[in-house]
RODO-250566 format. One record per residue: residue in three letters; z, y, x of N, C-alpha, C in turn; residue number from 1. Coordinates in steps of 0.001 Angstrom, whole numbers, always signed. Each point is the difference from the previous one (the first is absolute). Layout:
<nodes>
  code      n.z      n.y      n.x     ca.z     ca.y     ca.x      c.z      c.y      c.x  pos
   ALA        Z        Y        X        Z        Y        X        Z        Y        X  NUM
...
</nodes>
This chain:
<nodes>
  code      n.z      n.y      n.x     ca.z     ca.y     ca.x      c.z      c.y      c.x  pos
   MET   +38005  +100265   +79066     +457     -879    +1503    +1010     +309     +174    1
   MET     +434    +2178     -148     +785    +1320     +326     +550    -1279    -1521    2
   ARG     -100       -8     -882     +681     -317    -1313     +644     -939     -189    3
   HIS     -745    -1060     +769     +893     -885     +593     +860     -823     +840    4
   MET     +140    +1130     +551     +506     +482     +983    +1773     +794     -433    5
   ARG     -307       -2     -347     +881    +1416    -1308     +389     -875     -723    6
   SER     -187    -1173     -309     +425     -729    -1334     +649     -725    +1184    7
   ALA      -30    -1109    +1370     +500     -698     +247    +1922     +755    +1063    8
   LEU     -334    +1346       -2    +1235     +147     +701     +698     +593    -1460    9
   ALA       +2     +334    -1342     +718     +580     -963     +595    -1949      +46   10
   LEU     -989     -812     -300    +1125    -1270      +25     +132     -498     +885   11
   ALA     -194     +338    +1758    +1129     -372    +1044    +1072    +1011     -166   12
   ILE     +226     +950     -419    +1435    +1234      -90     +784     -831    -1650   13
   CYS    -1175     +215     -944     +922     -824     -989     +404    -1780     +323   14
   LEU     -309     -857     +950    +1019     -740     +119     +979       +4    +1097   15
   VAL      +22    +1264     +631     +567       +2     +790    +1482     +413     -700   16
   ALA     +124    +1247     -967     +660     +931     -645     +624    -1296     -692   17
   THR     -458    -1298     -444     +728    -1328    -1259     +554     -663    +1453   18
   ALA     -260     -386     +621     +668    -1064    +1240    +1205    +1135     +780   19
   LEU     +123    +1449     +227     +920     +317     +443     +440     +569     -840   20
   PRO    +1838     -423     -314     +966     +912     -876     +255    +1746     +501   21
   ALA     -357     +203    -1253      +97    +1870     +688    +1378      +96     -684   22
   GLN     -262    +1100    +1334    +1439    +1009     +782     +210     +940    -1690   23
   ASP     +451      -72     -235     +174    +1437     -787     +792     +669     +535   24
   VAL    +1627     -338     +168    +1505     +960     +815     -121     -363    +1869   25
   ARG     -479     +956     +499     -418     -207    +1306     +693     +953     +632   26
   ILE     +386      -68     +945    +1140     +603     +825    -1014    +1270     +464   27
   THR    -1050     +462     +444     -499    +1184     -313    -1195     -142     -175   28
   PRO     -766    +1570     -569    -1400     -177     -800    -1135    -1250    +1024   29
   ASP      -57     -184    +1016     -490     -276    +1328     +800    -1272     +891   30
   GLN     +729     -248    -1608     +692    -1458    +1318    +1189     -496     -875   31
   ALA    -1065    -1083     -304     +470    -1053    -1300    +1388    -1343     +258   32
   SER     +226     -776    +2021     +804     -175      +49     -188     +228    +1545   33
   ARG     +727     +136    +1166     +569     -195    +1283     +138    -1404     +296   34
   ALA     -312    -1036     +804      -51    -1175    +1270     +828     +165    +1540   35
   ILE    +1047     +129      +94     +702     -314    +1193     +511     -424     +767   36
   ASP     -827    -1046    +1133     +521     -849     +869    +1630     +399     +507   37
   VAL     +895     -603     -537    +1235      -35     +698     +792    -1486    +1150   38
   ASN     -239      +64     +204     +823    -1408    +1171     -801     -653     -300   39
   GLY    -1718     -464     +391     -375     -643     -797      -38     -964    -1400   40
   ARG     +673    +1207     -519     -530     -355    -1622     -977    +1235     -785   41
   THR     -824     +345     -895     -624     +345     -867    +1483     +628     -917   42
   ILE      -99    +1078     -224    +1151     +193    -1900    -1288    +1636     -215   43
   VAL     -561     -467    -1057     -478    +1099    -1341     +919     +630     -902   44
   ILE     -592    +1289     +589    +1002    +1217     -885     -683     +230    -1095   45
   GLU     +331     +295    -1527    -1013     +500    -1159    +1086     -193    -1007   46
   ARG     -705     +891     -932    +1128      +51    -1479     -410    -1363     -915   47
   ILE    +1208      +90     -974     -440     -436     -797     -662     -304     -788   48
   GLN     -999     -936     -456    -1266     +731    -1115     -333     +146    -1593   49
   ASP    +1651      -68      +13     +293      -31    -1838    +1292     +993      -46   50
   THR    -1715     +452    -1047     +757    +1556     -201    +1416     +328    -1137   51
   ALA      -25    -1264     -232    +1607     -516    -1059    +1317      -57     +764   52
   HIS     -191     -342    +1198     +921     -268     +970    +1039     +410     -186   53
   ARG    +1088      -19     -216    +1932     +956     +484     +475     -948     +915   54
   LEU     +912    +1465     +305     +934     -776     +830     +886     -947     -217   55
   THR     +863     -380     +761     +995     -813      -77    +1454     +399     -495   56
   PRO     +364      +33     -450    +1805     +393     -560     +711     +963     +704   57
   GLU      -75     -671    +1322     +887     +788     +676    -1102    +1794     +870   58
   PHE    -1013     -407     -161     -264     +873     +397    -1123     +964    -1163   59
   THR     +886     +272    -1528     -748     +469     -705    +1385    +1095     -303   60
   LYS    +1239     -467     +627    +1583     +622     -791    -1103    +1981    +1188   61
   THR     +927     +330     -779     -201    +2160     -475    +1415      -77    +1560   62
   SER     +985     -551     -641    +1427     +403     +764    +1320     -837     +226   63
   ARG     +389     +171    +1307     +833     -664     +546     +575    +1141     +284   64
   PRO    +1554     -473     -140    +1292     +639     +404     -136     +654    +1727   65
   CYS     +602    +1528     -309     -510     +242    +2175    +1371    +1180     -332   66
   PRO     +611     -791    +1802     -507     -846     +274     +613    -1199     -462   67
   PRO    -1866    -1495     +704     +151     +239    +1143    -1348     +599     -438   68
   PHE     -465      +33     -631    -1692     -695     -402     -375    +1788     -314   69
   CYS     +250    +1288    +1376     -172     +826     -448    -1622     +547     +414   70
   ILE     -895    +1378     -867    -1424     -213     +710     +258     +584    +1629   71
   HIS     -470     -210     +369     -409     +262    +1710    -1402    +1236     -273   72
   PRO     +630     +772    +1615    -1159     +940    +1025    -1335     -843     -244   73
   ILE     -495    +1104     +312     -995     -338     -408     -581     -373    +2220   74
   ALA    +1281     +432     +164     -317     -353    +1937    +1119     -802      +61   75
   ALA     +428    -1402     +737     +750     -916     +582     +405     +830    +1011   76
   ALA     -700     +593     +638    +1299    +1091    +1606    -1580     +493     +610   77
   GLU     +690     +738     +431     -586    +1008     +709    -1223       +9    +1011   78
   GLY     -959     +247     -364    -1184     -685    +1179     -752    -1642      -73   79
   VAL     +357     -618    -1395     +117    -1411     -552    -1376     +591    -1160   80
   ALA    -1530     -254     +655     -459      +12    -1488     +408     -613    -1121   81
   THR     -232     +668    -1175      +91    -1238    -1757    -1963     -105     -554   82
   VAL     -352    -1374     -244    -1215     -198     +241     +257     -559    -1662   83
   GLY    -1255     -123     -828     -799     -616    -1029     +149    -1513     -139   84
   GLU    -1124       -9     -704     -206    -1306     +213    -1595     -508     +810   85
   ILE    -1140     +896      -26    -1244     -200    +1521     +683     +772     +494   86
   GLU     +965     -174     +605     +779     +253    +1504     +603    -1099     +526   87
   VAL     +364    -1001    -1522     +916    -1496     +917    -1371     -616     -211   88
   ILE    -1066     -412    -1032    -1093     -789     +307     -848     +390    +1221   89
   ASP     -165    +1349     +301     -531     -354    +1936     +955     +639    +1069   90
   PHE    +1284     +108     -625    +1048     -925    +1026     -251    -1394     +845   91
   LEU      +94     -959    -1021     -502    -1365     -325     -572      -74     +637   92
   ASP    -1269     +562     -456    -1644     -380     +643      -18     +518    +1355   93
   GLN     +365    +1506      +16       -4     +266    +1703    +1293     -183    +1215   94
   LYS    +1452      -30     -515    +1112     -428     +703     +435     -739      -48   95
   VAL      -64    -1071    -1483     +488    -1595     +488     -661    -1401     +412   96
   ALA    -1748     +350     -553     -794     -770     +680      -13      -92    +1143   97
   ALA     -300    +1787     +748     -122     -444    +1421    +1659     -151    +1126   98
   GLY     +391      -18    -1071    +2096     -804     +938     +146    +1364     +567   99
   THR     -349     +863      -17     +705    +1693     +557    +1356     -140    -1255  100
   GLY      -82     -298     -919    +1005      +82    -1876     -116     -242     -457  101
   LEU    +1666     +272     -568     +174    -1226     -804    +1247     +811    -1638  102
   LEU     -898     -946    -1270     +627     +943     -825    +1416     -598     -437  103
   ILE     +873     +809     -511    +1044     -725      -51     +102     +432    -1220  104
   ASP     +647    -1630     -539    +1278     +484    -1580     +986     -252     -207  105
   SER    +1007    +1140     +418    +1090     +297     +573     +414     -763     -588  106
   ARG     +328      -90    -1440    +1141     -668    -1477     +769    -1434     +763  107
   VAL     +339      +31    -1106    +1431    -1153     +268     -649     -800     +508  108
   PRO      +37    -2001     +442     -848    -1225     -740     -162     -575     -851  109
   GLU     +478     +525    -1536      +99      +76    -1474    -1389      +76     -574  110
   TRP      +27    +1114     +537     -542     +865    -1163    -1356      +92    +1394  111
   HIS     -115     -733    +1127    -1248     +221     +245     -884    -1729     -231  112
   ALA    +1348     -959     -237    -1656     -754    -1423     +108     -165     -913  113
   LYS     -237    +1632     -120     -689      +54    -1309    -1178      -63     +199  114
   GLY      -43     +324     +430    -1384     +976     +226     -494     +881    +1561  115
   THR     -432      -23     +301     -232    +1280    +1433    -1323     +163     -440  116
   ILE     -942    +1372     +822     -812     +478     +655     -845    -1340    +1469  117
   PRO    -1206     -432     -129     -352     -672     +764     -170      +22    +1393  118
   GLY     +295     -330     +334      -90     +628    +2063    +2203     +412      +91  119
   ALA      +61     +208     -906    +1767     +317     +237    +1420     -832     +741  120
   VAL     +468      +68     +169     +781     -705    +1603    +1420     +593     -968  121
   ASN     +936    -1062     +186    +1323     +503     -534     +983     +326     +953  122
   VAL     +393    +1190     +538    +1130      +21      -28     +888    +1030     -171  123
   PRO     +929     -682     -804    +1094     +754     -872     +318    +1461     +831  124
   PHE     +338    +1065     -655     +718     +821     +123    +1433     +229     +392  125
   VAL     +538     -629      -46    +1522     -635     +519     -762     -648    +1775  126
   THR     -822    -1007      -97     +182     -141    +1800     -234    +1269    +1107  127
   LEU     -370     +458     -924     +246    +1863     +872    +1292     +679     -169  128
   GLU      +89     -195     -495    +2038     +664     +225     +367     -197    +1068  129
   PRO     +313    +1527    +1059    +1035      -66    +1260    +1268    -1741     -124  130
   THR     +607     -369    -1399     +209     -752     +729     -472    -1487      -19  131
   ASN     -763      -82     -459     -765    -1334     +211     -373     -528    +1494  132
   PRO    +1201    -1619     +566     -257     +958    +1108    -1965    -1176     +176  133
   TYR     -722     -582     +303    -1069     +306       +5     -544     +716     -226  134
   ARG     +259    +1145     -409    -1090    +1136     -468     -837     +482    +1382  135
   ASP     +217     -704    +1519     -445     +640     +831    -1050    -1636     +444  136
   GLU      +36     -900     -542    -1021    -1207     -142    -1265     +779     -828  137
   ILE     +892     +826     -952    -1270     +313     -829     -594     +941     +569  138
   LEU     +129     +713     +807     -798    +1193    +1004     -565     -330     +555  139
   GLN     +656     -506     +640     -629    -1154    +1473    -1490     -524     -928  140
   ALA     +125    -1108     -989    -1332     -444     -805     -872     +890     -813  141
   LEU     +600     +939     -450    -1038    +1506     -164     -861     +852    +1531  142
   GLY     +589     -985     +785     -852     +846    +1699     +838     +893     +652  143
   ALA    +1295     +442      -30     +679    +1012     +237     +583     -366    +1617  144
   ARG     +301     +732    +1193     +267    -1302     +458    +1809    +1234      -61  145
   LYS     +547    -1004    +1003    +2045     +721     +626     -202     +850    +1037  146
   GLN     +215    +1464      +76     -223     +787    +1524    +1194     +149     -218  147
   GLY    +1662     +134    +1088    +1227      -77     -140     -379      -14    -1616  148
   ALA    +1078     +970     -146     +903      -25     -810     -513     +406    -1348  149
   GLY    -1718     -106     +495     -262     +504    -1068    -1989     -935     -552  150
   TRP     -705     +742     -831    -1351     -870     +240    -1301     +787     +250  151
   ASP     -656     -940     +566    -1533      +18      -77     -883      -63     -524  152
   PHE     -637    +1154    -1116     -679     -735    -1011    -1249     +123     +432  153
   SER     -761     +413    +1083    -1320      -38     -179    -1223     -879       -4  154
   GLY     +571     -998     -212     -506    -1247     -357     +440     -775    -1328  155
   ALA     +909    +1294     -879     -413     -749    -1136     -212     -133    -1769  156
   MET     -178     -883     -325     -844      +37     -334     -232     +994    -1265  157
   GLU    -1148     +381    -1208     +702    +1099     -294     +114     -527    -1829  158
   LEU    +1019     +764     -571     +127    -1498    -1259     -425    +1341    -1474  159
   MET     +261    -1096    -1320     -722    +1192     -537    +1879    -1179    -1493  160
   LEU     +444     +953     -212    +1443     -394    -1083     -454     +521    -1354  161
   PHE     +626    -1558     -713     -137     +362    -1554    +1460     -835     -805  162
   CYS     +646     +508    -1066     +271    -1300     -728      -26      +52    -1219  163
   ASN     +683     +642     -984     -167     -481    -1132     -991    +1477    -1320  164
   GLY     +310    +1278     +659     -729     +664     -426    +1175    +1412     +617  165
   PRO     +141    +1769     -939      +36     +702     +215    +1403      +38     -399  166
   TRP     +983    -1043     -693     +891     +155     +185     +642     -490      +68  167
   CYS     -315     -733    +1635     +195    -1811     +529     +162    +1183    +1871  168
   ASP    +1501     -401      +93     +842      +72    +1331     -697     -385    +1353  169
   GLN     -762    -1641     -202     +197     -404     +938     -666      -16    +1016  170
   SER    -1163     +765     -591     -986     +561    +1450     +705    +1560     +555  171
   PRO     +461      -48     -688     +176    +1940     +701    +1492     -236     +789  172
   ARG    +1046     -613     -257     +498     -757     +924     -555     -631    +1114  173
   ALA     -476     -866      -71    -1305    -1398    +1389      +78    +2474     +534  174
   ILE    -1036     -393     -112    -1180    +1381     +806    +1863    +1387     +378  175
   ARG     +647     -110     -305     +693    +1236     +419     +664     -969    +1458  176
   ASN    +1066    -1260     -125       +2    -1354     +440     -455      -23    +1334  177
   LEU    -1433     +416     -245    -1095     -281    +1120     -588    +1072     +419  178
   THR     +468     +985      -32     -109    +1391    +1067    +1532     +320     +283  179
   ALA     +731     -279     -166    +1881     -157      -70     -448     -136    +1154  180
   THR     -832    -1381     +852      -64     -736    +1099     -425     +700     +574  181
   GLY    -1676    +1010     -373     -153     +568    +1287    -1860     -885     -260  182
   TYR      +85     -628    -1493    -1534     -370     -480     -696    +1498     +172  183
   PRO    -1309      +73     +249     -955    +1330     -269     +151     +162    -1326  184
   PRO     -364    +1420    -1050     -411     -266     -791    -1119      -68     -414  185
   SER     -614     +641    +1257    -1427     -378     -271     -900    -1510     +374  186
   LYS    +1093     -522     -308     -950    -1862     +347     +888     -226    -1309  187
   LEU    +1421     +372    -1641     +307     -124     -653     -624     +478    -1179  188
   HIS     -324     -479    -1436     -884     +729    -1411     +355    -1047     -824  189
   TYR     +755     +680    -1065      -76      -63    -1312     -350      +33    -1088  190
   TYR      -53    -1892     -653    -1291     +557    -1211    +1619      -89     -683  191
   ARG      +51    +1309     -647    +1317     +544     -626     -417    -1051    -1907  192
   GLY    -1027      -77     -368     -569     -409    -1690     +387    -1717     +288  193
   GLY      +41    -1141    +1070     +781     -694      -59     -796    -1051     -754  194
   MET     +812    -1278     -170     -543     -641     -873     -363     +502    -2021  195
   GLN     +810     +997     -105     +518     +268    -1086    -2229     +849     -114  196
   LEU      -33    +1050     +169    -1769      -62     +335     -696     -879     +404  197
   TRP     +171     -461     +982    -1277    -1058     +221     -305    -1127     -390  198
   MET    +1547     -386    -1514     -706     -736    -1242     -532     +545    -1042  199
   LEU     +544    +1044     +112     -909     +929    -1144    -1709     +417     -167  200
   LEU     +126     +130    +1581    -1017     +407     -313    -1247    -1434     +359  201
   GLY     +617    -1107     -452      +70    -1245      -46     -761     -841    +1096  202
   LEU     +236     +228    +1305     +347     -283    +1622      -36    -1433     +151  203
   THR    -1040     -318     +831     +420    -1618     +601    +1904     -213     +698  204
   VAL     +738     -865    -1254    +1473     -542     +654     -700     -972     -309  205
   GLN     +899     -277    +1913      +71    -1526     +416    +1436     -936     -126  206
   SER     -136    -1159     -389    +1470     -193     -465     +269    -1063    +2033  207
   PRO    +1356      +74     -130      -92     -686    +1567     -134    -1219     +210  208
   ALA     -653    -1229    +1128      -23     -955     -383    +1868     -313     +384  209
</nodes>
């Protein structure tokens, strides 16, 4: 009897293994992918399973003229946390999904259109410059409230910003412009690796509609 049960169990495991594609390239040892509900739709973050996959030419370059494409410090501004890929995924799962945070692609629209991190919204860094006549409207959309000559950020959203990578100054500039308005550094996060490292790790890239 026990021998028959073992045989049946072994057969069931074999059938399941055959039916489900193996994910050899995992995010972490105990996590193959992450499904997250954002604004009524499910996004799935996983890694490309093709172990022969290579980056496209735009992100294989090692040397860009500096300036403007200089290597940036690990910190974008005092008090702003710098994060990695796992923290980006956790932020999507815990903050963006709950409606209390935004993952911001601060690149110019033509770069955003080439592909972005799933769940990110495009807020080009130039829109946060103090010279932009619509900047105050953007701050209000982020949850800030005008208070006399300044701002009340008590109800403002938590933000995580990224651009093309350690050589890209667009998200650091956006962060500095936000902190200059009084946006609390504790509500800001900097994904320094940006699209360069996100794609280097084979993580899911979304093409905006």
